[in-house]
Structures are given as C-alpha cells and as structure tokens.
C-alpha positions as a Markdown table, in Angstrom:
| # | Residue | x | y | z |
|---|---|---|---|---|
| 1 | Met | 95.5 | 57.5 | 85.4 |
| 2 | Asn | 92.3 | 56.0 | 83.9 |
| 3 | Asn | 89.1 | 55.4 | 85.7 |
| 4 | Leu | 88.4 | 51.7 | 85.8 |
| 5 | Gln | 84.8 | 50.5 | 85.9 |
| 6 | Ile | 84.5 | 47.1 | 87.8 |
| 7 | Asp | 81.1 | 45.6 | 87.5 |
| 8 | Asp | 79.6 | 49.1 | 87.3 |
| 9 | Glu | 76.2 | 47.8 | 86.3 |
| 10 | Lys | 76.1 | 45.8 | 89.6 |
| 11 | Phe | 77.9 | 48.1 | 92.1 |
| 12 | Gly | 77.0 | 51.4 | 90.5 |
| 13 | Arg | 73.5 | 51.2 | 92.0 |
| 14 | Phe | 74.7 | 49.7 | 95.3 |
| 15 | Ser | 72.8 | 51.0 | 98.3 |
| 16 | Ser | 73.0 | 49.9 | 101.9 |
| 17 | Lys | 70.5 | 47.7 | 103.6 |
| 18 | Asp | 69.3 | 50.4 | 106.0 |
| 19 | Gly | 69.0 | 53.0 | 103.3 |
| 20 | Lys | 70.9 | 55.5 | 105.5 |
| 21 | Thr | 74.6 | 54.3 | 105.3 |
| 22 | Glu | 76.4 | 55.9 | 102.4 |
| 23 | Val | 78.9 | 53.8 | 100.4 |
| 24 | Tyr | 81.4 | 55.3 | 97.9 |
| 25 | Met | 83.6 | 53.3 | 95.5 |
| 26 | Leu | 86.3 | 54.4 | 93.1 |
| 27 | Ser | 88.7 | 52.5 | 91.0 |
| 28 | Phe | 91.5 | 53.4 | 88.6 |
| 29 | Glu | 94.4 | 51.9 | 86.6 |
| 30 | Ser | 97.6 | 53.1 | 85.1 |
| 31 | Pro | 100.6 | 51.7 | 83.2 |
| 32 | Lys | 102.2 | 50.5 | 86.5 |
| 33 | Ile | 99.0 | 50.0 | 88.6 |
| 34 | Arg | 96.7 | 47.1 | 87.9 |
| 35 | Leu | 94.1 | 48.4 | 90.3 |
| 36 | Leu | 93.8 | 51.4 | 92.6 |
| 37 | Arg | 90.5 | 51.1 | 94.5 |
| 38 | Ser | 88.8 | 52.8 | 97.4 |
| 39 | Leu | 85.7 | 51.8 | 99.4 |
| 40 | Ser | 84.4 | 54.3 | 102.0 |
| 41 | Ile | 81.4 | 53.9 | 104.2 |
| 42 | Glu | 79.7 | 56.6 | 106.2 |
| 43 | Gly | 77.3 | 55.2 | 108.7 |
| 44 | Ser | 74.4 | 57.1 | 110.3 |
| 45 | Asp | 75.6 | 56.0 | 113.7 |
| 46 | Gly | 79.0 | 57.8 | 113.3 |
| 47 | Met | 80.8 | 54.7 | 111.9 |
| 48 | Gln | 83.3 | 55.5 | 109.1 |
| 49 | Val | 85.3 | 53.0 | 107.1 |
| 50 | Leu | 88.1 | 53.5 | 104.5 |
| 51 | Asp | 89.5 | 50.5 | 102.6 |
| 52 | Phe | 92.1 | 51.8 | 100.2 |
| 53 | Ala | 94.6 | 49.7 | 98.2 |
| 54 | Ile | 96.9 | 49.9 | 95.2 |
| 55 | Phe | 97.9 | 46.7 | 93.4 |
| 56 | Pro | 100.8 | 46.9 | 91.0 |
| 57 | Arg | 100.8 | 45.2 | 87.6 |
| 58 | Ala | 102.5 | 41.9 | 87.4 |
| 59 | Glu | 105.6 | 43.3 | 85.7 |
| 60 | Phe | 106.4 | 45.1 | 89.0 |
| 61 | Asp | 107.2 | 43.5 | 92.3 |
| 62 | Leu | 106.2 | 46.6 | 94.2 |
| 63 | Pro | 104.6 | 46.2 | 97.6 |
| 64 | Ile | 100.8 | 46.5 | 97.8 |
| 65 | Phe | 99.7 | 49.8 | 99.4 |
| 66 | Cys | 97.1 | 49.0 | 102.1 |
| 67 | Ala | 95.1 | 51.4 | 104.2 |
| 68 | Asn | 92.3 | 50.1 | 106.4 |
| 69 | Phe | 90.6 | 52.6 | 108.8 |
| 70 | Phe | 87.6 | 51.8 | 110.9 |
| 71 | Thr | 86.3 | 54.7 | 113.0 |
| 72 | Thr | 83.4 | 55.1 | 115.5 |
| 73 | Ala | 82.6 | 58.0 | 117.8 |
| 74 | Val | 84.9 | 56.5 | 120.5 |
| 75 | Met | 87.4 | 54.1 | 118.8 |
| 76 | Asn | 89.7 | 53.8 | 115.8 |
| 77 | Ile | 91.2 | 50.6 | 114.4 |
| 78 | Val | 93.9 | 51.1 | 111.8 |
| 79 | Val | 96.2 | 49.2 | 109.5 |
| 80 | Leu | 98.5 | 51.1 | 107.2 |
| 81 | Asp | 101.3 | 49.4 | 105.4 |
| 82 | Leu | 103.2 | 48.7 | 102.2 |
| 83 | Asn | 102.3 | 45.0 | 102.2 |
| 84 | Pro | 105.2 | 43.0 | 100.8 |
| 85 | Leu | 104.5 | 41.1 | 97.6 |
| 86 | His | 107.3 | 38.7 | 98.6 |
| 87 | Asp | 108.6 | 37.3 | 101.9 |
| 88 | Val | 110.6 | 40.0 | 103.8 |
| 89 | Thr | 111.7 | 37.6 | 106.5 |
| 90 | Asn | 113.6 | 35.2 | 104.2 |
| 91 | Gln | 114.1 | 37.3 | 101.0 |
| 92 | Gln | 116.6 | 39.9 | 102.3 |
| 93 | Asp | 117.2 | 41.4 | 98.8 |
| 94 | Tyr | 113.5 | 42.2 | 98.5 |
| 95 | Lys | 113.4 | 43.7 | 102.0 |
| 96 | Lys | 116.5 | 45.8 | 101.3 |
| 97 | Lys | 115.1 | 47.0 | 97.9 |
| 98 | Tyr | 111.8 | 48.4 | 99.2 |
| 99 | Tyr | 112.0 | 48.8 | 103.0 |
| 100 | Lys | 115.6 | 49.5 | 104.2 |
| 101 | His | 115.3 | 53.3 | 103.5 |
| 102 | Leu | 111.7 | 53.4 | 105.0 |
| 103 | Ile | 112.6 | 51.9 | 108.4 |
| 104 | Pro | 113.0 | 55.5 | 110.0 |
| 105 | Leu | 109.5 | 56.3 | 108.7 |
| 106 | Gly | 108.1 | 53.2 | 110.3 |
| 107 | Leu | 109.9 | 53.9 | 113.6 |
| 108 | Lys | 108.6 | 57.4 | 113.7 |
| 109 | Tyr | 104.9 | 56.3 | 113.5 |
| 110 | Ala | 105.4 | 53.2 | 115.6 |
| 111 | Glu | 106.2 | 55.5 | 118.5 |
| 112 | Leu | 103.4 | 57.9 | 117.8 |
| 113 | Leu | 100.8 | 55.2 | 117.0 |
| 114 | Pro | 101.6 | 52.3 | 119.3 |
| 115 | Trp | 101.1 | 48.6 | 118.4 |
| 116 | Gly | 97.4 | 47.7 | 118.6 |
| 117 | Gly | 97.5 | 44.3 | 120.2 |
| 118 | Lys | 97.4 | 40.7 | 119.1 |
| 119 | Ile | 97.9 | 39.8 | 115.4 |
| 120 | Thr | 98.0 | 36.2 | 114.3 |
| 121 | Thr | 101.2 | 34.5 | 112.9 |
| 122 | Glu | 99.4 | 33.8 | 109.7 |
| 123 | Ser | 98.4 | 37.5 | 109.1 |
| 124 | Met | 101.8 | 38.7 | 110.0 |
| 125 | Lys | 103.2 | 37.1 | 106.9 |
| 126 | Phe | 101.4 | 39.8 | 104.8 |
| 127 | Phe | 102.8 | 42.8 | 106.8 |
| 128 | Ser | 106.1 | 44.7 | 106.5 |
| 129 | Pro | 108.5 | 46.0 | 109.1 |
| 130 | Ile | 106.9 | 49.4 | 108.7 |
| 131 | Val | 103.3 | 48.4 | 109.3 |
| 132 | Ile | 101.1 | 50.7 | 111.5 |
| 133 | Trp | 98.7 | 48.5 | 113.4 |
| 134 | Thr | 97.1 | 50.6 | 116.1 |
| 135 | Lys | 93.9 | 51.3 | 118.1 |
| 136 | Phe | 93.1 | 54.6 | 119.8 |
| 137 | Pro | 90.2 | 56.7 | 121.1 |
| 138 | Ser | 88.9 | 59.2 | 118.7 |
| 139 | Ser | 90.4 | 62.7 | 118.9 |
| 140 | Tyr | 91.3 | 65.5 | 116.5 |
| 141 | Glu | 95.0 | 65.2 | 117.3 |
| 142 | Lys | 95.1 | 61.4 | 116.6 |
| 143 | His | 93.1 | 61.8 | 113.4 |
| 144 | His | 95.5 | 64.5 | 112.2 |
| 145 | Leu | 98.4 | 62.3 | 113.0 |
| 146 | Leu | 96.9 | 59.4 | 111.1 |
| 147 | Tyr | 96.2 | 61.6 | 108.1 |
| 148 | Ser | 99.9 | 62.7 | 108.2 |
| 149 | Ala | 101.0 | 59.0 | 108.3 |
| 150 | Phe | 98.7 | 58.2 | 105.4 |
| 151 | Lys | 100.1 | 60.9 | 103.3 |
| 152 | Glu | 103.7 | 60.0 | 104.0 |
| 153 | Tyr | 103.2 | 56.3 | 103.4 |
| 154 | Leu | 101.3 | 57.0 | 100.1 |
| 155 | Lys | 104.1 | 59.4 | 99.0 |
| 156 | Ser | 106.7 | 56.7 | 99.7 |
| 157 | Trp | 104.8 | 54.2 | 97.7 |
| 158 | Leu | 104.4 | 56.6 | 94.8 |
| 159 | Glu | 108.1 | 57.3 | 94.8 |
| 160 | Leu | 108.8 | 53.6 | 94.7 |
| 161 | Met | 106.4 | 53.3 | 91.8 |
| 162 | Asp | 108.1 | 56.1 | 89.9 |
| 163 | Gln | 111.5 | 54.4 | 90.3 |
| 164 | Ala | 110.3 | 50.9 | 89.4 |
| 165 | Ser | 111.3 | 49.3 | 86.1 |
| 166 | Gly | 109.1 | 46.6 | 84.6 |
| 167 | Glu | 110.3 | 43.0 | 84.8 |
| 168 | Thr | 111.1 | 41.4 | 81.4 |
| 169 | Asp | 111.8 | 37.9 | 82.6 |
| 170 | Val | 108.6 | 36.0 | 82.0 |
| 171 | Ser | 109.3 | 33.5 | 84.8 |
| 172 | Gln | 109.7 | 36.3 | 87.4 |
| 173 | Val | 106.4 | 37.9 | 86.1 |
| 174 | Met | 104.7 | 34.6 | 86.8 |
| 175 | Val | 106.2 | 34.6 | 90.3 |
| 176 | Asn | 104.8 | 38.1 | 90.9 |
| 177 | Ile | 101.4 | 37.0 | 89.6 |
| 178 | Glu | 101.2 | 34.1 | 91.9 |
| 179 | Ala | 102.4 | 36.1 | 94.9 |
| 180 | Gln | 99.7 | 38.7 | 94.3 |
| 181 | His | 97.1 | 36.0 | 93.8 |
| 182 | Arg | 98.1 | 34.3 | 97.1 |
| 183 | Tyr | 97.7 | 37.7 | 98.8 |
| 184 | Leu | 94.3 | 38.3 | 97.3 |
| 185 | Thr | 93.2 | 34.8 | 98.2 |
| 186 | Trp | 94.1 | 35.3 | 101.8 |
| 187 | Arg | 92.4 | 38.7 | 102.1 |
| 188 | Ala | 89.3 | 37.6 | 100.2 |
| 189 | Glu | 88.8 | 34.7 | 102.7 |
| 190 | Lys | 90.2 | 36.0 | 106.1 |
| 191 | Asp | 90.0 | 39.8 | 106.0 |
| 192 | Pro | 88.3 | 41.0 | 109.3 |
| 193 | Gly | 86.4 | 43.8 | 107.5 |
| 194 | His | 84.0 | 41.4 | 105.9 |
| 195 | Gln | 81.7 | 41.6 | 109.0 |
| 196 | Val | 81.1 | 45.3 | 108.4 |
| 197 | Leu | 80.4 | 44.7 | 104.7 |
| 198 | Arg | 77.8 | 42.0 | 105.5 |
| 199 | Arg | 76.1 | 44.3 | 108.0 |
| 200 | Val | 75.9 | 47.1 | 105.4 |
| 201 | Ala | 75.3 | 45.2 | 102.2 |
| 202 | Gly | 74.0 | 41.8 | 103.1 |
| 203 | Glu | 75.7 | 38.4 | 102.8 |
| 204 | Thr | 75.4 | 37.9 | 99.0 |
| 205 | Leu | 76.4 | 41.4 | 97.8 |
| 206 | Ala | 79.2 | 41.5 | 100.4 |
| 207 | Lys | 80.8 | 38.4 | 98.9 |
| 208 | Glu | 80.5 | 39.9 | 95.4 |
| 209 | Leu | 82.1 | 43.1 | 96.6 |
| 210 | Val | 85.0 | 41.2 | 98.2 |
| 211 | Arg | 85.8 | 39.1 | 95.2 |
| 212 | Ser | 85.0 | 41.5 | 92.3 |
| 213 | Phe | 86.0 | 44.9 | 93.8 |
| 214 | Leu | 88.0 | 44.9 | 97.0 |
| 215 | Phe | 90.2 | 41.9 | 95.9 |
| 216 | Asn | 89.6 | 42.0 | 92.2 |
| 217 | Gly | 91.9 | 39.5 | 90.6 |
| 218 | Val | 91.3 | 36.6 | 93.0 |
| 219 | Asp | 89.2 | 34.9 | 90.3 |
| 220 | Glu | 91.4 | 36.0 | 87.3 |
| 221 | Leu | 95.1 | 35.9 | 88.3 |
| 222 | Gly | 95.3 | 32.2 | 89.2 |
| 223 | Asn | 93.5 | 28.9 | 89.6 |
| 224 | Lys | 94.8 | 27.9 | 93.0 |
| 225 | Thr | 92.3 | 27.8 | 95.9 |
| 226 | Phe | 92.7 | 29.0 | 99.5 |
| 227 | Ile | 93.4 | 25.4 | 100.5 |
| 228 | Asp | 96.1 | 25.1 | 97.8 |
| 229 | Tyr | 97.9 | 28.0 | 99.4 |
| 230 | Phe | 97.0 | 27.4 | 103.0 |
| 231 | Pro | 96.4 | 23.6 | 103.4 |
| 232 | Glu | 96.6 | 23.8 | 107.2 |
| 233 | Tyr | 93.1 | 25.4 | 107.1 |
| 234 | Glu | 91.4 | 22.4 | 105.5 |
| 235 | Cys | 88.7 | 20.7 | 107.5 |
| 236 | Asp | 88.1 | 16.9 | 107.3 |
| 237 | Asp | 85.1 | 17.6 | 104.9 |
| 238 | Gly | 87.3 | 19.7 | 102.6 |
| 239 | Thr | 85.8 | 23.1 | 103.7 |
| 240 | Ile | 87.9 | 26.0 | 105.0 |
| 241 | Asn | 88.3 | 26.3 | 108.8 |
| 242 | Gln | 86.8 | 29.6 | 109.9 |
| 243 | Lys | 89.4 | 30.2 | 112.6 |
| 244 | Arg | 91.6 | 33.2 | 112.2 |
| 245 | Ser | 94.7 | 31.2 | 113.2 |
| 246 | Met | 95.6 | 27.5 | 113.0 |
| 247 | Ile | 99.1 | 28.0 | 114.6 |
| 248 | Gly | 97.5 | 29.6 | 117.6 |
| 249 | Lys | 100.2 | 32.1 | 118.2 |
| 250 | Ser | 99.8 | 35.9 | 118.1 |
| 251 | Phe | 102.0 | 38.9 | 118.6 |
| 252 | Glu | 101.0 | 41.3 | 121.4 |
| 253 | Ser | 103.9 | 43.6 | 120.8 |
| 254 | Arg | 105.7 | 44.8 | 117.6 |
| 255 | Pro | 107.7 | 41.8 | 116.3 |
| 256 | Trp | 110.4 | 43.8 | 114.6 |
| 257 | Asn | 113.4 | 45.6 | 116.2 |
| 258 | Thr | 114.6 | 49.1 | 115.3 |
| 259 | Arg | 116.6 | 47.7 | 112.4 |
| 260 | Gly | 113.5 | 46.2 | 110.9 |
| 261 | Glu | 114.6 | 42.6 | 111.7 |
| 262 | Phe | 111.9 | 40.2 | 112.6 |
| 263 | Ile | 112.2 | 39.0 | 116.2 |
| 264 | Gly | 108.8 | 37.3 | 116.4 |
| 265 | Asn | 110.4 | 33.9 | 116.8 |
| 266 | Ile | 112.0 | 34.9 | 120.1 |
| 267 | Leu | 109.0 | 36.8 | 121.5 |
| 268 | Arg | 106.8 | 35.1 | 124.1 |
C-alpha cells in the first residue's frame, strides 16, 4: 500500500485554532483502494475523534468502510459500517453478494452495542443491515468491545477486498463511479461531524478538509451537484436546505430484522 499525499502543502502544516488540540491525518492507496484515509483529533478537554474510511477504486463495487467515533470523558457516539455502494433494499443481488454472510456479525454487535436513537430516512439509505450506530457512557469494557468490533468489521472488509475481481464492463464502472460520487456528495454536505471540524480548524479550513481530504473525489469523480442527486433539498432561491431531513421521518429502533431485511417501512 502506498502513502498518498493529498494537499500535503496545505494540510501538512495544519494546526488547531486553540493550539492545544492535536490533529493527525494519514492517507494511502493500493491497486484496489482509491483512498484509505484517517483523521484523528485529540482534544485538551478529553475529546477524541476518529474518522476512518476506505473507498474502493471504481472497478470494484465493494462497500465503503466507515468508522466514525466521537468520544468525551462521559459519552461515546459511534457509527461503524460497511456502507453499501449500491442500494441494499432494492438490489438484492448486491446485498446477497456482500452482506448475507455478515448478518451474524452484525447481530452479535447489535446486541452488545444497542441502537443509538433516531436516524433520518435520508441517512439510512447509506447504511447497511450490519451498521453499528450506538451511544454509550465511557468505560473500559465498552471501549474494548468497540475496538473488537472495529477489528472484526475491518477484517471482514479486507477479506471482501481480497476476493474482489475488477469490473471490465465500462458501463458498470461508470455506475460505480456515480454511486461513489453520490455518497461523497451527501457526506460532504450533510455529515454531522463537520461541526467538530469547524470548532477545531475554523470554517474555511474545515470546508477544505471535508472536500479535499475526508471526502476526496467529490470534486473529481463527477459533475453532479448535491441538488442534482437530492432535489428535495433545494430551496426557492436555489440554495441547499440545511435541514437534516426533508422527509421528516426517523428511526428510533433498528430498522432491519434478524435476517437483514429492511422493515423500516412498517415501523412507527
């Protein structure tokens, strides 16, 4: 795996606004990985953040590995998933290909790390049946459990990568590119972690970090805008509505059954 320098001149000298918070960034690439990147933040107030993701190259329809951990002295907010590149609700072949054998793994940690509360319908489209979305008070036992989950999920993704064969159909490669660009466009605009970045780095640098590092590719993989993909968010003046949800529905409990079937449409 090769080290990948993304805007090293700009971000290599990056320091926090308060001069006390430590920020670490790493990025790599490989024949099957377009971008593996990690952003970690160590705050002087005990805050810790890890934003870790792996994006496959366009020849592979692999899920996107996603680990977002936010920790304070008293609380942890966690998302850990193999985010589906394609729709797992309607595209059963894709779901079977990548998730069927992982359902037991998801059920194991769904019991140990219970559902963390409301998630909007719009955000749910980017999660898989094995997603870990949880909140818990800080403790050694829970942190150890989360680390175990991280290792197992990452191992599962790496095994999928090892088994993956590159797509040779140009039209399917283009479908993969657009799917990844749509994902990046959503995350670059609506990711809830932006607030922490703005606090640490300031508004201008935070925006650059989001588009050039965290969701690198949003300006290169396609020309479609957020409104092109998600027209329901367009305001009368053409700007993007800042609401998290336009549908207004959220899921307070896990919207998949033990077979990994989506049951959100019947939940109230």
